[in-house]
matplotlib code that plots the C-alpha trace (Angstrom):
import matplotlib.pyplot as plt

x = [-0.2, 2.8, 4.3, 1.2, 0.8, 4.2, 3.0, 0.1, 2.3, 5.2, 2.6, 0.2, -3.1, -2.0, -3.3, -6.3, -5.4, -6.6, -9.2, -9.6, -12.2, -14.6, -13.2, -9.6, -10.7, -12.9, -9.2, -7.1, -9.6, -9.8, -5.7, -5.6, -8.5, -6.2, -2.9, -4.7, -6.4, -2.7, -1.1, -3.7, -2.9, 0.8, 0.5, -2.0, 0.8, 3.6, 1.5, 0.6, 4.3, 5.4, 2.7, 4.0, 7.6, 6.5, 4.5, 7.6, 9.7, 7.2, 7.0, 10.9, 10.6, 8.4, 10.5, 13.5, 11.8, 11.0, 14.9, 15.8, 13.1, 14.5, 18.1, 17.0, 14.3, 16.4, 15.4, 11.7, 10.2, 7.3, 5.1, 2.5, -0.2, -2.1, -5.2, -7.5, -9.2, -7.6, -8.3, -6.2, -3.7, -1.5, -3.0, -4.7, -3.7, -2.5, 0.0, 0.9, 1.3, 3.7, 2.1, 2.4, 5.9, 6.8, 5.2, 6.0, 9.7, 10.2, 11.0, 8.1, 4.6, 2.9, -0.1, 2.1, 3.3, -0.2, 0.0, -0.9, -3.0, -4.7, -8.6, -8.6, -7.1, -7.4, -7.0, -9.9, -8.6, -10.0, -13.7, -15.9, -16.9, -13.2, -12.3, -12.3, -14.2, -11.3, -12.2, -11.6, -12.8, -16.2, -16.6, -15.3, -15.5, -13.5, -11.0, -10.7, -10.1, -7.7, -5.5, -5.7, -4.3, -1.6, -0.5, -1.7, -3.0, -2.0, -3.3, -0.3, -1.1, 1.4, 2.2, 1.2, 4.5, 5.5, 2.3, 2.4, 5.6, 4.0, 1.3, 2.3, 0.6, 0.9, -1.6, -4.3, -5.6, -9.3, -7.6, -7.6, -4.3, -4.6, -5.6, -2.2, -2.7, -2.2, 1.0, 4.3, 4.1, 5.4, 8.3, 11.7, 14.9, 16.2, 13.1, 14.8, 17.4, 17.6, 14.1, 13.2, 15.8, 15.5, 15.2, 11.9, 10.2, 7.9, 6.7, 4.4, 2.6, -0.6, -3.8, -6.4, -9.7, -12.6, -15.6, -18.1, -17.0, -19.2, -17.4, -14.0, -16.2, -14.1, -16.3, -14.7, -15.8, -15.1, -17.3, -16.7, -13.6, -13.6, -10.6, -7.9, -6.7, -4.3, -2.7, -2.7, -4.8, -2.1, -1.1, -3.4, -3.9, -2.1, -1.3, 2.6, 4.1, 4.4, 2.7, -0.7, -2.8, -0.7, -0.6, 0.9, 2.1, 0.8, -2.3, -1.0, -4.4, -4.8, -1.7, -4.0, -2.4, -2.9, -1.4, -2.0, -5.4, -6.3, -9.3, -11.4, -12.6, -11.2, -13.2, -13.8, -11.3, -14.0, -11.0, -9.1, -5.6, -2.8, 0.5, 1.4, 4.6, 6.0, 8.9, 11.1, 12.7, 16.1, 14.6, 14.5, 10.7, 9.9, 7.3, 5.0, 2.3, -1.0, -1.5, -4.9, -8.2, -8.7, -7.2, -5.3, -2.1, -4.2, -2.9, -3.8, -3.9, -1.3, -0.2, 3.1, 5.3, 2.5, 2.1, -0.9, -0.5, -0.4, 1.5, 1.6, 0.3, 2.7, 4.7, 6.5, 10.2, 10.0, 8.5, 8.8, 5.5, 6.6, 7.2, 9.7, 10.4, 11.0, 12.1, 9.8, 8.2, 10.9, 10.2]
y = [-0.2, 2.2, 1.5, 2.7, 5.8, 6.8, 6.2, 8.6, 11.6, 10.8, 11.1, 13.7, 14.1, 16.8, 20.3, 21.5, 24.3, 27.7, 29.0, 32.7, 34.6, 36.8, 39.8, 39.0, 38.4, 41.8, 43.5, 42.0, 42.8, 46.6, 46.5, 45.2, 48.2, 50.8, 49.9, 49.6, 53.2, 54.5, 52.8, 53.7, 57.5, 56.5, 54.3, 56.5, 59.3, 57.0, 55.9, 59.8, 60.6, 58.0, 59.3, 62.9, 61.7, 60.0, 63.1, 65.0, 62.4, 62.4, 66.3, 66.2, 63.7, 66.0, 68.9, 66.8, 65.9, 69.6, 70.4, 67.5, 68.8, 72.2, 71.0, 69.0, 71.3, 74.9, 76.0, 75.1, 73.4, 72.0, 72.9, 74.5, 73.6, 70.1, 71.9, 70.6, 73.9, 76.0, 79.1, 77.8, 75.1, 74.7, 71.7, 68.4, 67.0, 63.6, 65.9, 69.0, 70.2, 69.2, 65.8, 64.6, 65.9, 63.8, 60.7, 61.1, 61.8, 59.3, 61.8, 60.8, 59.2, 61.6, 59.4, 57.0, 59.1, 60.7, 62.1, 59.4, 61.6, 63.8, 63.6, 63.6, 60.6, 62.7, 66.3, 68.6, 68.8, 65.2, 66.4, 66.2, 70.0, 70.9, 68.6, 70.1, 68.0, 67.3, 65.0, 61.1, 61.6, 59.6, 58.6, 61.1, 58.4, 55.7, 58.4, 59.6, 55.8, 55.3, 58.6, 57.6, 54.3, 55.3, 57.8, 60.8, 62.0, 63.9, 65.2, 67.7, 71.3, 73.3, 77.0, 79.7, 80.5, 77.2, 77.3, 80.8, 82.9, 86.4, 88.9, 90.4, 93.6, 94.2, 97.2, 95.6, 94.0, 92.8, 90.2, 86.4, 85.6, 81.6, 82.5, 81.9, 85.2, 87.3, 85.6, 85.3, 81.5, 78.2, 78.9, 79.2, 79.1, 82.3, 83.9, 82.0, 83.7, 87.6, 88.1, 84.9, 82.9, 78.8, 77.6, 79.7, 79.7, 77.2, 74.4, 71.9, 71.7, 69.6, 70.3, 72.1, 69.3, 71.7, 69.8, 72.5, 72.3, 70.3, 70.9, 69.0, 66.0, 63.2, 60.6, 57.5, 53.9, 53.2, 55.9, 59.6, 61.3, 64.6, 66.3, 68.8, 72.0, 71.9, 75.3, 78.1, 81.1, 83.6, 87.1, 89.0, 92.9, 95.6, 99.0, 100.0, 103.5, 105.5, 102.7, 102.5, 99.2, 96.3, 92.5, 92.0, 89.0, 85.4, 83.6, 80.1, 79.2, 76.3, 74.7, 73.4, 71.3, 67.5, 66.0, 65.6, 66.7, 69.8, 70.5, 72.3, 72.3, 75.0, 77.3, 76.0, 73.3, 71.2, 69.4, 69.9, 68.6, 70.8, 70.1, 70.6, 69.9, 72.0, 71.4, 74.0, 75.2, 73.9, 70.3, 70.5, 70.3, 71.4, 70.9, 73.8, 74.2, 75.5, 77.7, 79.5, 77.8, 78.5, 75.5, 77.0, 78.8, 82.4, 85.8, 89.2, 92.6, 95.1, 98.7, 99.9, 102.9, 103.5, 99.9, 97.9, 94.4, 90.7, 89.3, 85.3, 84.1, 80.8, 81.1, 84.7, 84.5, 80.6, 81.2, 83.5, 85.5, 88.4, 89.4, 87.1, 89.1, 92.8, 94.3, 96.1, 93.6, 90.7, 88.6]
z = [0.1, 0.8, -2.8, -4.6, -2.3, -3.6, -7.3, -7.2, -6.1, -9.0, -11.5, -10.7, -13.5, -16.2, -15.8, -17.4, -20.3, -19.6, -21.6, -22.5, -20.7, -22.8, -21.0, -22.0, -25.7, -26.0, -24.3, -27.2, -29.7, -28.2, -28.3, -32.1, -33.1, -31.7, -33.1, -36.5, -36.1, -35.2, -38.3, -41.0, -41.2, -41.1, -43.7, -45.7, -45.3, -46.9, -49.9, -50.8, -50.2, -52.2, -54.7, -54.7, -55.3, -58.3, -59.6, -59.1, -61.1, -63.9, -64.2, -63.9, -66.9, -68.9, -68.4, -69.8, -72.7, -73.3, -73.0, -75.4, -77.9, -77.6, -78.2, -81.3, -82.7, -82.8, -79.1, -79.7, -76.4, -78.4, -81.2, -78.9, -76.3, -76.2, -78.0, -81.0, -81.3, -84.4, -82.4, -79.7, -80.8, -83.9, -85.5, -84.4, -81.5, -82.9, -84.9, -83.3, -79.7, -76.9, -76.3, -80.1, -80.0, -77.2, -78.2, -82.0, -81.6, -78.8, -75.9, -73.6, -73.2, -71.3, -71.3, -69.5, -67.0, -65.0, -61.8, -59.3, -56.9, -59.4, -59.2, -62.7, -65.4, -68.5, -70.1, -70.7, -74.2, -74.9, -74.1, -77.0, -76.8, -77.3, -80.0, -83.7, -86.0, -88.5, -91.2, -90.5, -86.7, -87.3, -83.6, -81.3, -78.4, -80.3, -81.2, -77.6, -76.5, -79.3, -78.1, -74.5, -75.2, -77.3, -74.6, -76.4, -72.9, -69.6, -66.4, -66.2, -67.2, -69.5, -68.8, -71.0, -71.4, -72.9, -75.0, -76.3, -74.5, -74.7, -76.4, -79.5, -78.3, -74.5, -74.6, -76.5, -73.1, -74.2, -76.7, -76.2, -75.0, -75.8, -80.0, -81.9, -84.2, -80.6, -79.4, -80.1, -80.5, -78.4, -76.1, -77.6, -75.5, -76.9, -74.6, -71.5, -69.6, -70.4, -68.3, -66.9, -65.5, -66.5, -63.0, -62.3, -66.0, -65.5, -68.1, -66.5, -63.4, -61.6, -63.6, -61.8, -62.0, -61.8, -61.1, -62.1, -65.6, -67.7, -71.0, -69.2, -69.5, -71.6, -72.7, -73.7, -74.8, -71.3, -69.4, -68.6, -66.8, -65.4, -67.6, -65.9, -67.2, -70.3, -70.2, -67.5, -68.1, -68.8, -68.2, -66.1, -66.6, -64.6, -64.6, -65.6, -64.7, -68.0, -70.1, -68.7, -68.9, -69.9, -69.8, -66.3, -64.3, -65.1, -63.4, -62.4, -60.5, -63.0, -62.0, -58.9, -55.9, -56.4, -53.1, -49.4, -48.0, -45.9, -44.0, -46.3, -50.2, -52.4, -54.9, -58.3, -58.0, -55.8, -53.9, -50.5, -52.0, -50.6, -52.4, -56.2, -58.3, -61.2, -63.6, -65.0, -68.5, -66.7, -66.4, -62.4, -60.6, -57.2, -54.8, -53.6, -50.6, -50.8, -47.8, -48.5, -49.2, -52.5, -53.4, -56.6, -56.6, -56.1, -56.1, -54.5, -56.2, -55.2, -56.0, -55.4, -56.9, -59.6, -60.3, -60.4, -60.6, -58.7, -55.9, -55.7, -52.5, -52.2, -55.4, -55.2, -55.6, -56.9, -60.1, -62.8, -63.7, -65.5, -69.4, -71.1, -74.1, -73.2, -70.0, -67.5, -65.5, -65.0, -62.0]

ax = plt.figure().add_subplot(projection="3d")
ax.plot(x, y, z, "-o")
ax.set_aspect("equal")
plt.show()
């Protein structure tokens, strides 16, 4: 009997496994939920930072393509804007303008380097209301889909400088400054440097997407896209001492920011993005931060020394906005 008692002590029954209580499970779930809520914003911020970095690379690629085109084509950065209408551009968009120049010349395929954060995936130029009915375009939606597939597309905006350079007559302020008849023509490198330095003359930037504009809707065989701006608006009107009313500094509101998120929606842009990218005539690119609630690169009217003109809110001193082909407004 003594032997059996020893055996019982040396071989006790195995312990029963511990089971989680409902409270413990709920505590674990709560901890996981808190960790997820902390990590998601950081992950979202990292993704957006990566997209902004990609966008900066994209606009730099387009600027490098422009400078390469300039080297090959006697200083011309392009043959004009991505514009199909005869009173805006220099020919049908599959043949003329910067997008066709770079695709056909092998410099870049703009439709393959879209801004990854832009609210738009196409240019307003491809809207059926903006396409000229050139012969041979029997189905515009098919034409638009074909153009997008072949890379004849962009959601970046070209600067008015690059598209048109300067007015032929600064005093006739009622003239349409996007009509080729009234401007010097597409930018040539001979205009860059004497008045506007190459590292401050903009070529491309994020295109503003104005969701209130019905004529910007791009119709394809796959559906509809809200188009982004194709060219900035060009010179504003100011009063220059001794010269009277003249076309003045540039309007850059169509270089709308496309990255990040602010706490408010902005004006015509209809979105809350706060960072934008631009590239310049020397081939480099920069990012800019929106500081006002307009969500476009706004400006203010100012008067000093008898001159009535505008001052940029966020771009002052970093982006040239004056006259390229004559002295008098060189900043």
